PDB file of N, H, CA, C and O in Angstrom:
ATOM      1  N   MET A   1     -68.029  53.133  77.537  1.00  0.00           N
ATOM      2  CA  MET A   1     -68.049  54.257  76.623  1.00  0.00           C
ATOM      3  C   MET A   1     -66.647  54.555  76.087  1.00  0.00           C
ATOM      4  O   MET A   1     -66.475  54.904  74.919  1.00  0.00           O
ATOM      5  N   LYS A   2     -65.654  54.410  76.958  1.00  0.00           N
ATOM      6  H   LYS A   2     -65.793  54.126  77.907  1.00  0.00           H
ATOM      7  CA  LYS A   2     -64.278  54.669  76.564  1.00  0.00           C
ATOM      8  C   LYS A   2     -63.849  53.739  75.431  1.00  0.00           C
ATOM      9  O   LYS A   2     -63.193  54.163  74.480  1.00  0.00           O
ATOM     10  N   HIS A   3     -64.230  52.459  75.547  1.00  0.00           N
ATOM     11  H   HIS A   3     -64.763  52.114  76.320  1.00  0.00           H
ATOM     12  CA  HIS A   3     -63.877  51.476  74.526  1.00  0.00           C
ATOM     13  C   HIS A   3     -64.524  51.826  73.189  1.00  0.00           C
ATOM     14  O   HIS A   3     -63.903  51.687  72.135  1.00  0.00           O
ATOM     15  N   ARG A   4     -65.772  52.280  73.241  1.00  0.00           N
ATOM     16  H   ARG A   4     -66.276  52.393  74.097  1.00  0.00           H
ATOM     17  CA  ARG A   4     -66.487  52.630  72.008  1.00  0.00           C
ATOM     18  C   ARG A   4     -65.805  53.811  71.315  1.00  0.00           C
ATOM     19  O   ARG A   4     -65.658  53.817  70.093  1.00  0.00           O
ATOM     20  N   THR A   5     -65.395  54.793  72.086  1.00  0.00           N
ATOM     21  H   THR A   5     -65.513  54.788  73.079  1.00  0.00           H
ATOM     22  CA  THR A   5     -64.697  55.948  71.522  1.00  0.00           C
ATOM     23  C   THR A   5     -63.378  55.513  70.903  1.00  0.00           C
ATOM     24  O   THR A   5     -63.025  55.964  69.814  1.00  0.00           O
ATOM     25  N   PHE A   6     -62.646  54.639  71.591  1.00  0.00           N
ATOM     26  H   PHE A   6     -62.932  54.272  72.476  1.00  0.00           H
ATOM     27  CA  PHE A   6     -61.385  54.126  71.064  1.00  0.00           C
ATOM     28  C   PHE A   6     -61.620  53.386  69.756  1.00  0.00           C
ATOM     29  O   PHE A   6     -60.892  53.591  68.784  1.00  0.00           O
ATOM     30  N   LEU A   7     -62.633  52.526  69.729  1.00  0.00           N
ATOM     31  H   LEU A   7     -63.224  52.360  70.518  1.00  0.00           H
ATOM     32  CA  LEU A   7     -62.941  51.753  68.532  1.00  0.00           C
ATOM     33  C   LEU A   7     -63.318  52.668  67.374  1.00  0.00           C
ATOM     34  O   LEU A   7     -62.845  52.475  66.254  1.00  0.00           O
ATOM     35  N   ARG A   8     -64.161  53.655  67.630  1.00  0.00           N
ATOM     36  H   ARG A   8     -64.545  53.812  68.540  1.00  0.00           H
ATOM     37  CA  ARG A   8     -64.569  54.600  66.587  1.00  0.00           C
ATOM     38  C   ARG A   8     -63.350  55.339  66.037  1.00  0.00           C
ATOM     39  O   ARG A   8     -63.214  55.484  64.822  1.00  0.00           O
ATOM     40  N   ASP A   9     -62.466  55.805  66.913  1.00  0.00           N
ATOM     41  H   ASP A   9     -62.576  55.687  67.900  1.00  0.00           H
ATOM     42  CA  ASP A   9     -61.271  56.518  66.469  1.00  0.00           C
ATOM     43  C   ASP A   9     -60.338  55.600  65.688  1.00  0.00           C
ATOM     44  O   ASP A   9     -59.710  56.032  64.721  1.00  0.00           O
ATOM     45  N   LYS A  10     -60.242  54.343  66.098  1.00  0.00           N
ATOM     46  H   LYS A  10     -60.751  53.992  66.884  1.00  0.00           H
ATOM     47  CA  LYS A  10     -59.403  53.377  65.382  1.00  0.00           C
ATOM     48  C   LYS A  10     -59.961  53.126  63.981  1.00  0.00           C
ATOM     49  O   LYS A  10     -59.202  53.070  63.013  1.00  0.00           O
ATOM     50  N   LEU A  11     -61.281  52.976  63.869  1.00  0.00           N
ATOM     51  H   LEU A  11     -61.897  53.022  64.656  1.00  0.00           H
ATOM     52  CA  LEU A  11     -61.903  52.794  62.555  1.00  0.00           C
ATOM     53  C   LEU A  11     -61.636  53.996  61.655  1.00  0.00           C
ATOM     54  O   LEU A  11     -61.339  53.831  60.472  1.00  0.00           O
ATOM     55  N   LYS A  12     -61.739  55.188  62.201  1.00  0.00           N
ATOM     56  H   LYS A  12     -61.981  55.321  63.162  1.00  0.00           H
ATOM     57  CA  LYS A  12     -61.465  56.394  61.419  1.00  0.00           C
ATOM     58  C   LYS A  12     -60.036  56.383  60.898  1.00  0.00           C
ATOM     59  O   LYS A  12     -59.779  56.749  59.751  1.00  0.00           O
ATOM     60  N   GLN A  13     -59.112  55.962  61.751  1.00  0.00           N
ATOM     61  H   GLN A  13     -59.321  55.665  62.683  1.00  0.00           H
ATOM     62  CA  GLN A  13     -57.707  55.901  61.355  1.00  0.00           C
ATOM     63  C   GLN A  13     -57.514  54.869  60.249  1.00  0.00           C
ATOM     64  O   GLN A  13     -56.852  55.156  59.252  1.00  0.00           O
ATOM     65  N   ILE A  14     -58.077  53.680  60.406  1.00  0.00           N
ATOM     66  H   ILE A  14     -58.615  53.447  61.217  1.00  0.00           H
ATOM     67  CA  ILE A  14     -57.947  52.615  59.414  1.00  0.00           C
ATOM     68  C   ILE A  14     -58.532  53.045  58.073  1.00  0.00           C
ATOM     69  O   ILE A  14     -57.971  52.748  57.018  1.00  0.00           O
ATOM     70  N   LEU A  15     -59.656  53.742  58.121  1.00  0.00           N
ATOM     71  H   LEU A  15     -60.112  53.983  58.977  1.00  0.00           H
ATOM     72  CA  LEU A  15     -60.360  54.150  56.909  1.00  0.00           C
ATOM     73  C   LEU A  15     -59.809  55.437  56.305  1.00  0.00           C
ATOM     74  O   LEU A  15     -60.257  55.865  55.242  1.00  0.00           O
ATOM     75  N   GLY A  16     -58.843  56.053  56.975  1.00  0.00           N
ATOM     76  H   GLY A  16     -58.480  55.705  57.839  1.00  0.00           H
ATOM     77  CA  GLY A  16     -58.245  57.277  56.468  1.00  0.00           C
ATOM     78  C   GLY A  16     -59.131  58.499  56.623  1.00  0.00           C
ATOM     79  O   GLY A  16     -59.005  59.467  55.873  1.00  0.00           O
ATOM     80  N   LEU A  17     -60.023  58.451  57.591  1.00  0.00           N
ATOM     81  H   LEU A  17     -60.125  57.664  58.200  1.00  0.00           H
ATOM     82  CA  LEU A  17     -60.911  59.577  57.856  1.00  0.00           C
ATOM     83  C   LEU A  17     -60.308  60.462  58.930  1.00  0.00           C
ATOM     84  O   LEU A  17     -59.552  59.990  59.779  1.00  0.00           O
ATOM     85  N   GLY A  18     -60.635  61.724  58.896  1.00  0.00           N
ATOM     86  H   GLY A  18     -61.249  62.107  58.206  1.00  0.00           H
ATOM     87  CA  GLY A  18     -60.194  62.633  59.943  1.00  0.00           C
ATOM     88  C   GLY A  18     -60.979  62.378  61.217  1.00  0.00           C
ATOM     89  O   GLY A  18     -62.063  61.794  61.185  1.00  0.00           O
ATOM     90  N   PHE A  19     -60.429  62.816  62.327  1.00  0.00           N
ATOM     91  H   PHE A  19     -59.549  63.290  62.353  1.00  0.00           H
ATOM     92  CA  PHE A  19     -61.105  62.602  63.608  1.00  0.00           C
ATOM     93  C   PHE A  19     -62.411  63.380  63.702  1.00  0.00           C
ATOM     94  O   PHE A  19     -63.246  63.089  64.558  1.00  0.00           O
ATOM     95  N   ALA A  20     -62.595  64.375  62.823  1.00  0.00           N
ATOM     96  H   ALA A  20     -61.917  64.612  62.127  1.00  0.00           H
ATOM     97  CA  ALA A  20     -63.837  65.144  62.831  1.00  0.00           C
ATOM     98  C   ALA A  20     -64.976  64.409  62.123  1.00  0.00           C
ATOM     99  O   ALA A  20     -66.129  64.831  62.208  1.00  0.00           O
ATOM    100  N   ALA A  21     -64.661  63.319  61.430  1.00  0.00           N
ATOM    101  H   ALA A  21     -63.724  62.976  61.361  1.00  0.00           H
ATOM    102  CA  ALA A  21     -65.699  62.560  60.719  1.00  0.00           C
ATOM    103  C   ALA A  21     -66.715  62.020  61.717  1.00  0.00           C
ATOM    104  O   ALA A  21     -66.361  61.578  62.810  1.00  0.00           O
ATOM    105  N   GLY A  22     -67.960  62.063  61.329  1.00  0.00           N
ATOM    106  H   GLY A  22     -68.248  62.422  60.441  1.00  0.00           H
ATOM    107  CA  GLY A  22     -69.025  61.593  62.207  1.00  0.00           C
ATOM    108  C   GLY A  22     -69.238  60.095  62.114  1.00  0.00           C
ATOM    109  O   GLY A  22     -68.705  59.426  61.230  1.00  0.00           O
ATOM    110  N   ASP A  23     -70.025  59.585  63.040  1.00  0.00           N
ATOM    111  H   ASP A  23     -70.459  60.129  63.759  1.00  0.00           H
ATOM    112  CA  ASP A  23     -70.323  58.154  63.065  1.00  0.00           C
ATOM    113  C   ASP A  23     -70.983  57.695  61.773  1.00  0.00           C
ATOM    114  O   ASP A  23     -70.686  56.605  61.283  1.00  0.00           O
ATOM    115  N   GLN A  24     -71.875  58.509  61.213  1.00  0.00           N
ATOM    116  H   GLN A  24     -72.117  59.394  61.611  1.00  0.00           H
ATOM    117  CA  GLN A  24     -72.566  58.129  59.982  1.00  0.00           C
ATOM    118  C   GLN A  24     -71.575  57.961  58.835  1.00  0.00           C
ATOM    119  O   GLN A  24     -71.726  57.061  58.009  1.00  0.00           O
ATOM    120  N   GLY A  25     -70.569  58.819  58.782  1.00  0.00           N
ATOM    121  H   GLY A  25     -70.446  59.550  59.453  1.00  0.00           H
ATOM    122  CA  GLY A  25     -69.541  58.700  57.751  1.00  0.00           C
ATOM    123  C   GLY A  25     -68.776  57.392  57.870  1.00  0.00           C
ATOM    124  O   GLY A  25     -68.485  56.743  56.865  1.00  0.00           O
ATOM    125  N   VAL A  26     -68.453  57.008  59.088  1.00  0.00           N
ATOM    126  H   VAL A  26     -68.689  57.535  59.904  1.00  0.00           H
ATOM    127  CA  VAL A  26     -67.752  55.743  59.330  1.00  0.00           C
ATOM    128  C   VAL A  26     -68.622  54.573  58.876  1.00  0.00           C
ATOM    129  O   VAL A  26     -68.144  53.657  58.208  1.00  0.00           O
ATOM    130  N   ILE A  27     -69.893  54.612  59.240  1.00  0.00           N
ATOM    131  H   ILE A  27     -70.282  55.356  59.783  1.00  0.00           H
ATOM    132  CA  ILE A  27     -70.816  53.534  58.872  1.00  0.00           C
ATOM    133  C   ILE A  27     -70.932  53.422  57.357  1.00  0.00           C
ATOM    134  O   ILE A  27     -70.909  52.315  56.817  1.00  0.00           O
ATOM    135  N   GLU A  28     -71.056  54.544  56.668  1.00  0.00           N
ATOM    136  H   GLU A  28     -71.075  55.442  57.106  1.00  0.00           H
ATOM    137  CA  GLU A  28     -71.196  54.528  55.212  1.00  0.00           C
ATOM    138  C   GLU A  28     -69.959  53.956  54.534  1.00  0.00           C
ATOM    139  O   GLU A  28     -70.075  53.195  53.573  1.00  0.00           O
ATOM    140  N   ILE A  29     -68.781  54.314  55.021  1.00  0.00           N
ATOM    141  H   ILE A  29     -68.687  54.933  55.801  1.00  0.00           H
ATOM    142  CA  ILE A  29     -67.539  53.794  54.441  1.00  0.00           C
ATOM    143  C   ILE A  29     -67.440  52.288  54.656  1.00  0.00           C
ATOM    144  O   ILE A  29     -67.090  51.557  53.730  1.00  0.00           O
ATOM    145  N   VAL A  30     -67.739  51.818  55.855  1.00  0.00           N
ATOM    146  H   VAL A  30     -68.024  52.412  56.607  1.00  0.00           H
ATOM    147  CA  VAL A  30     -67.672  50.382  56.147  1.00  0.00           C
ATOM    148  C   VAL A  30     -68.667  49.617  55.275  1.00  0.00           C
ATOM    149  O   VAL A  30     -68.329  48.566  54.731  1.00  0.00           O
ATOM    150  N   GLU A  31     -69.885  50.133  55.139  1.00  0.00           N
ATOM    151  H   GLU A  31     -70.159  50.986  55.582  1.00  0.00           H
ATOM    152  CA  GLU A  31     -70.876  49.474  54.288  1.00  0.00           C
ATOM    153  C   GLU A  31     -70.408  49.432  52.839  1.00  0.00           C
ATOM    154  O   GLU A  31     -70.589  48.421  52.160  1.00  0.00           O
ATOM    155  N   GLY A  32     -69.812  50.513  52.362  1.00  0.00           N
ATOM    156  H   GLY A  32     -69.665  51.334  52.914  1.00  0.00           H
ATOM    157  CA  GLY A  32     -69.291  50.551  51.000  1.00  0.00           C
ATOM    158  C   GLY A  32     -68.175  49.540  50.792  1.00  0.00           C
ATOM    159  O   GLY A  32     -68.119  48.876  49.757  1.00  0.00           O
ATOM    160  N   ASN A  33     -67.285  49.421  51.776  1.00  0.00           N
ATOM    161  H   ASN A  33     -67.331  49.961  52.617  1.00  0.00           H
ATOM    162  CA  ASN A  33     -66.197  48.446  51.686  1.00  0.00           C
ATOM    163  C   ASN A  33     -66.728  47.020  51.692  1.00  0.00           C
ATOM    164  O   ASN A  33     -66.192  46.151  51.004  1.00  0.00           O
ATOM    165  N   ARG A  34     -67.785  46.776  52.470  1.00  0.00           N
ATOM    166  H   ARG A  34     -68.220  47.482  53.029  1.00  0.00           H
ATOM    167  CA  ARG A  34     -68.391  45.445  52.505  1.00  0.00           C
ATOM    168  C   ARG A  34     -68.948  45.092  51.135  1.00  0.00           C
ATOM    169  O   ARG A  34     -68.749  43.978  50.650  1.00  0.00           O
ATOM    170  N   LYS A  35     -69.638  46.027  50.514  1.00  0.00           N
ATOM    171  H   LYS A  35     -69.799  46.932  50.907  1.00  0.00           H
ATOM    172  CA  LYS A  35     -70.203  45.782  49.184  1.00  0.00           C
ATOM    173  C   LYS A  35     -69.102  45.542  48.163  1.00  0.00           C
ATOM    174  O   LYS A  35     -69.232  44.679  47.296  1.00  0.00           O
ATOM    175  N   THR A  36     -68.019  46.301  48.264  1.00  0.00           N
ATOM    176  H   THR A  36     -67.913  47.002  48.969  1.00  0.00           H
ATOM    177  CA  THR A  36     -66.894  46.118  47.355  1.00  0.00           C
ATOM    178  C   THR A  36     -66.288  44.733  47.526  1.00  0.00           C
ATOM    179  O   THR A  36     -65.983  44.070  46.535  1.00  0.00           O
ATOM    180  N   LEU A  37     -66.110  44.287  48.757  1.00  0.00           N
ATOM    181  H   LEU A  37     -66.358  44.826  49.562  1.00  0.00           H
ATOM    182  CA  LEU A  37     -65.552  42.965  49.009  1.00  0.00           C
ATOM    183  C   LEU A  37     -66.470  41.878  48.466  1.00  0.00           C
ATOM    184  O   LEU A  37     -65.996  40.882  47.919  1.00  0.00           O
ATOM    185  N   GLU A  38     -67.779  42.058  48.613  1.00  0.00           N
ATOM    186  H   GLU A  38     -68.164  42.867  49.058  1.00  0.00           H
ATOM    187  CA  GLU A  38     -68.727  41.086  48.060  1.00  0.00           C
ATOM    188  C   GLU A  38     -68.592  41.008  46.542  1.00  0.00           C
ATOM    189  O   GLU A  38     -68.636  39.916  45.976  1.00  0.00           O
ATOM    190  N   GLU A  39     -68.427  42.153  45.875  1.00  0.00           N
ATOM    191  H   GLU A  39     -68.392  43.040  46.335  1.00  0.00           H
ATOM    192  CA  GLU A  39     -68.269  42.186  44.426  1.00  0.00           C
ATOM    193  C   GLU A  39     -66.969  41.509  44.006  1.00  0.00           C
ATOM    194  O   GLU A  39     -66.932  40.800  43.000  1.00  0.00           O
ATOM    195  N   ILE A  40     -65.912  41.724  44.769  1.00  0.00           N
ATOM    196  H   ILE A  40     -65.942  42.299  45.586  1.00  0.00           H
ATOM    197  CA  ILE A  40     -64.628  41.089  44.470  1.00  0.00           C
ATOM    198  C   ILE A  40     -64.763  39.574  44.575  1.00  0.00           C
ATOM    199  O   ILE A  40     -64.304  38.848  43.694  1.00  0.00           O
ATOM    200  N   LYS A  41     -65.385  39.098  45.640  1.00  0.00           N
ATOM    201  H   LYS A  41     -65.758  39.688  46.356  1.00  0.00           H
ATOM    202  CA  LYS A  41     -65.575  37.656  45.819  1.00  0.00           C
ATOM    203  C   LYS A  41     -66.373  37.070  44.662  1.00  0.00           C
ATOM    204  O   LYS A  41     -66.010  36.023  44.124  1.00  0.00           O
ATOM    205  N   THR A  42     -67.452  37.733  44.278  1.00  0.00           N
ATOM    206  H   THR A  42     -67.747  38.583  44.715  1.00  0.00           H
ATOM    207  CA  THR A  42     -68.283  37.259  43.177  1.00  0.00           C
ATOM    208  C   THR A  42     -67.478  37.217  41.883  1.00  0.00           C
ATOM    209  O   THR A  42     -67.551  36.240  41.138  1.00  0.00           O
ATOM    210  N   SER A  43     -66.717  38.263  41.615  1.00  0.00           N
ATOM    211  H   SER A  43     -66.658  39.057  42.220  1.00  0.00           H
ATOM    212  CA  SER A  43     -65.914  38.329  40.392  1.00  0.00           C
ATOM    213  C   SER A  43     -64.871  37.226  40.335  1.00  0.00           C
ATOM    214  O   SER A  43     -64.540  36.730  39.258  1.00  0.00           O
ATOM    215  N   LEU A  44     -64.356  36.843  41.494  1.00  0.00           N
ATOM    216  H   LEU A  44     -64.625  37.245  42.369  1.00  0.00           H
ATOM    217  CA  LEU A  44     -63.342  35.788  41.555  1.00  0.00           C
ATOM    218  C   LEU A  44     -63.956  34.394  41.606  1.00  0.00           C
ATOM    219  O   LEU A  44     -63.237  33.395  41.618  1.00  0.00           O
ATOM    220  N   GLY A  45     -65.288  34.327  41.637  1.00  0.00           N
ATOM    221  H   GLY A  45     -65.872  35.139  41.628  1.00  0.00           H
ATOM    222  CA  GLY A  45     -65.967  33.034  41.698  1.00  0.00           C
ATOM    223  C   GLY A  45     -65.935  32.401  43.074  1.00  0.00           C
ATOM    224  O   GLY A  45     -66.065  31.184  43.207  1.00  0.00           O
ATOM    225  N   LEU A  46     -65.765  33.215  44.090  1.00  0.00           N
ATOM    226  H   LEU A  46     -65.660  34.204  43.982  1.00  0.00           H
ATOM    227  CA  LEU A  46     -65.712  32.714  45.462  1.00  0.00           C
ATOM    228  C   LEU A  46     -67.082  32.827  46.115  1.00  0.00           C
ATOM    229  O   LEU A  46     -67.886  33.678  45.734  1.00  0.00           O
ATOM    230  N   PRO A  47     -67.348  31.976  47.092  1.00  0.00           N
ATOM    231  CA  PRO A  47     -68.620  32.084  47.815  1.00  0.00           C
ATOM    232  C   PRO A  47     -68.626  33.338  48.694  1.00  0.00           C
ATOM    233  O   PRO A  47     -67.566  33.847  49.058  1.00  0.00           O
ATOM    234  N   PRO A  48     -69.809  33.829  49.030  1.00  0.00           N
ATOM    235  CA  PRO A  48     -69.912  35.041  49.847  1.00  0.00           C
ATOM    236  C   PRO A  48     -69.228  34.937  51.206  1.00  0.00           C
ATOM    237  O   PRO A  48     -68.816  35.949  51.774  1.00  0.00           O
ATOM    238  N   ASP A  49     -69.105  33.716  51.730  1.00  0.00           N
ATOM    239  H   ASP A  49     -69.439  32.894  51.268  1.00  0.00           H
ATOM    240  CA  ASP A  49     -68.494  33.551  53.051  1.00  0.00           C
ATOM    241  C   ASP A  49     -67.001  33.219  52.980  1.00  0.00           C
ATOM    242  O   ASP A  49     -66.417  32.776  53.969  1.00  0.00           O
ATOM    243  N   ALA A  50     -66.383  33.431  51.814  1.00  0.00           N
ATOM    244  H   ALA A  50     -66.857  33.791  51.011  1.00  0.00           H
ATOM    245  CA  ALA A  50     -64.952  33.149  51.672  1.00  0.00           C
ATOM    246  C   ALA A  50     -64.156  34.036  52.628  1.00  0.00           C
ATOM    247  O   ALA A  50     -64.416  35.232  52.759  1.00  0.00           O
ATOM    248  N   VAL A  51     -63.189  33.421  53.286  1.00  0.00           N
ATOM    249  H   VAL A  51     -62.978  32.450  53.180  1.00  0.00           H
ATOM    250  CA  VAL A  51     -62.354  34.159  54.240  1.00  0.00           C
ATOM    251  C   VAL A  51     -61.323  35.001  53.479  1.00  0.00           C
ATOM    252  O   VAL A  51     -61.004  34.700  52.329  1.00  0.00           O
ATOM    253  N   PRO A  52     -60.803  36.053  54.117  1.00  0.00           N
ATOM    254  CA  PRO A  52     -59.841  36.930  53.442  1.00  0.00           C
ATOM    255  C   PRO A  52     -58.641  36.195  52.838  1.00  0.00           C
ATOM    256  O   PRO A  52     -58.152  36.587  51.779  1.00  0.00           O
ATOM    257  N   ASP A  53     -58.162  35.140  53.493  1.00  0.00           N
ATOM    258  H   ASP A  53     -58.559  34.821  54.354  1.00  0.00           H
ATOM    259  CA  ASP A  53     -57.028  34.392  52.941  1.00  0.00           C
ATOM    260  C   ASP A  53     -57.368  33.781  51.588  1.00  0.00           C
ATOM    261  O   ASP A  53     -56.519  33.748  50.697  1.00  0.00           O
ATOM    262  N   LYS A  54     -58.596  33.296  51.421  1.00  0.00           N
ATOM    263  H   LYS A  54     -59.285  33.322  52.145  1.00  0.00           H
ATOM    264  CA  LYS A  54     -59.022  32.711  50.142  1.00  0.00           C
ATOM    265  C   LYS A  54     -59.130  33.786  49.066  1.00  0.00           C
ATOM    266  O   LYS A  54     -58.798  33.546  47.905  1.00  0.00           O
ATOM    267  N   VAL A  55     -59.591  34.964  49.454  1.00  0.00           N
ATOM    268  H   VAL A  55     -59.860  35.159  50.397  1.00  0.00           H
ATOM    269  CA  VAL A  55     -59.671  36.076  48.505  1.00  0.00           C
ATOM    270  C   VAL A  55     -58.267  36.437  48.035  1.00  0.00           C
ATOM    271  O   VAL A  55     -58.037  36.625  46.840  1.00  0.00           O
ATOM    272  N   LEU A  56     -57.340  36.532  48.966  1.00  0.00           N
ATOM    273  H   LEU A  56     -57.527  36.380  49.936  1.00  0.00           H
ATOM    274  CA  LEU A  56     -55.961  36.860  48.624  1.00  0.00           C
ATOM    275  C   LEU A  56     -55.354  35.793  47.719  1.00  0.00           C
ATOM    276  O   LEU A  56     -54.672  36.126  46.750  1.00  0.00           O
ATOM    277  N   GLU A  57     -55.588  34.525  48.017  1.00  0.00           N
ATOM    278  H   GLU A  57     -56.142  34.255  48.804  1.00  0.00           H
ATOM    279  CA  GLU A  57     -55.088  33.436  47.171  1.00  0.00           C
ATOM    280  C   GLU A  57     -55.628  33.554  45.752  1.00  0.00           C
ATOM    281  O   GLU A  57     -54.884  33.383  44.786  1.00  0.00           O
ATOM    282  N   ALA A  58     -56.915  33.846  45.623  1.00  0.00           N
ATOM    283  H   ALA A  58     -57.520  33.985  46.408  1.00  0.00           H
ATOM    284  CA  ALA A  58     -57.531  33.966  44.304  1.00  0.00           C
ATOM    285  C   ALA A  58     -56.955  35.154  43.539  1.00  0.00           C
ATOM    286  O   ALA A  58     -56.731  35.061  42.332  1.00  0.00           O
ATOM    287  N   VAL A  59     -56.716  36.256  44.221  1.00  0.00           N
ATOM    288  H   VAL A  59     -56.897  36.332  45.201  1.00  0.00           H
ATOM    289  CA  VAL A  59     -56.131  37.432  43.576  1.00  0.00           C
ATOM    290  C   VAL A  59     -54.702  37.132  43.132  1.00  0.00           C
ATOM    291  O   VAL A  59     -54.298  37.517  42.035  1.00  0.00           O
ATOM    292  N   GLN A  60     -53.942  36.452  43.976  1.00  0.00           N
ATOM    293  H   GLN A  60     -54.270  36.139  44.867  1.00  0.00           H
ATOM    294  CA  GLN A  60     -52.565  36.102  43.619  1.00  0.00           C
ATOM    295  C   GLN A  60     -52.534  35.132  42.441  1.00  0.00           C
ATOM    296  O   GLN A  60     -51.663  35.238  41.577  1.00  0.00           O
ATOM    297  N   ALA A  61     -53.472  34.193  42.398  1.00  0.00           N
ATOM    298  H   ALA A  61     -54.179  34.108  43.099  1.00  0.00           H
ATOM    299  CA  ALA A  61     -53.553  33.259  41.274  1.00  0.00           C
ATOM    300  C   ALA A  61     -53.905  34.007  39.991  1.00  0.00           C
ATOM    301  O   ALA A  61     -53.352  33.720  38.930  1.00  0.00           O
ATOM    302  N   LEU A  62     -54.808  34.949  40.087  1.00  0.00           N
ATOM    303  H   LEU A  62     -55.257  35.183  40.949  1.00  0.00           H
ATOM    304  CA  LEU A  62     -55.176  35.769  38.932  1.00  0.00           C
ATOM    305  C   LEU A  62     -53.971  36.557  38.439  1.00  0.00           C
ATOM    306  O   LEU A  62     -53.718  36.625  37.236  1.00  0.00           O
ATOM    307  N   LYS A  63     -53.234  37.146  39.360  1.00  0.00           N
ATOM    308  H   LYS A  63     -53.440  37.090  40.337  1.00  0.00           H
ATOM    309  CA  LYS A  63     -52.041  37.914  39.008  1.00  0.00           C
ATOM    310  C   LYS A  63     -51.013  37.026  38.316  1.00  0.00           C
ATOM    311  O   LYS A  63     -50.431  37.414  37.303  1.00  0.00           O
ATOM    312  N   ALA A  64     -50.793  35.835  38.864  1.00  0.00           N
ATOM    313  H   ALA A  64     -51.267  35.519  39.686  1.00  0.00           H
ATOM    314  CA  ALA A  64     -49.830  34.907  38.266  1.00  0.00           C
ATOM    315  C   ALA A  64     -50.269  34.521  36.858  1.00  0.00           C
ATOM    316  O   ALA A  64     -49.443  34.450  35.948  1.00  0.00           O
ATOM    317  N   GLY A  65     -51.553  34.273  36.678  1.00  0.00           N
ATOM    318  H   GLY A  65     -52.224  34.331  37.417  1.00  0.00           H
ATOM    319  CA  GLY A  65     -52.069  33.928  35.353  1.00  0.00           C
ATOM    320  C   GLY A  65     -51.886  35.060  34.359  1.00  0.00           C
ATOM    321  O   GLY A  65     -51.552  34.822  33.199  1.00  0.00           O
ATOM    322  N   LEU A  66     -52.100  36.273  34.800  1.00  0.00           N
ATOM    323  H   LEU A  66     -52.371  36.466  35.743  1.00  0.00           H
ATOM    324  CA  LEU A  66     -51.926  37.428  33.921  1.00  0.00           C
ATOM    325  C   LEU A  66     -50.462  37.632  33.557  1.00  0.00           C
ATOM    326  O   LEU A  66     -50.150  38.014  32.430  1.00  0.00           O
ATOM    327  N   GLU A  67     -49.563  37.379  34.502  1.00  0.00           N
ATOM    328  H   GLU A  67     -49.816  37.068  35.418  1.00  0.00           H
ATOM    329  CA  GLU A  67     -48.136  37.534  34.228  1.00  0.00           C
ATOM    330  C   GLU A  67     -47.653  36.494  33.227  1.00  0.00           C
ATOM    331  O   GLU A  67     -46.764  36.779  32.424  1.00  0.00           O
ATOM    332  N   LYS A  68     -48.226  35.287  33.262  1.00  0.00           N
ATOM    333  H   LYS A  68     -48.948  35.055  33.915  1.00  0.00           H
ATOM    334  CA  LYS A  68     -47.855  34.244  32.305  1.00  0.00           C
ATOM    335  C   LYS A  68     -48.278  34.617  30.892  1.00  0.00           C
ATOM    336  O   LYS A  68     -47.647  34.204  29.919  1.00  0.00           O
ATOM    337  N   MET A  69     -49.347  35.397  30.781  1.00  0.00           N
ATOM    338  H   MET A  69     -49.860  35.733  31.571  1.00  0.00           H
ATOM    339  CA  MET A  69     -49.860  35.783  29.477  1.00  0.00           C
ATOM    340  C   MET A  69     -49.002  36.851  28.808  1.00  0.00           C
ATOM    341  O   MET A  69     -49.129  37.078  27.604  1.00  0.00           O
ATOM    342  N   LYS A  70     -48.138  37.503  29.562  1.00  0.00           N
ATOM    343  H   LYS A  70     -48.034  37.318  30.540  1.00  0.00           H
ATOM    344  CA  LYS A  70     -47.298  38.580  29.003  1.00  0.00           C
ATOM    345  C   LYS A  70     -46.245  38.048  28.079  1.00  0.00           C
ATOM    346  O   LYS A  70     -45.460  38.820  27.528  1.00  0.00           O
TER     347      LYS A  70
END
């Protein structure tokens, strides 16, 4: 139980939620972030199972391409 409480509090901290936030609020934020990440991967033409490093590489490549256009 102690570990679960620690994990819940850590998630709240990472997500920028106050310690008074309930478990449902944490779940909703995590689900929303998952959907956002899926949309980012799709927009970048990456597969749904792309690892975070590949997402970052694609974003950096996009940024470099945009800077060249300036």
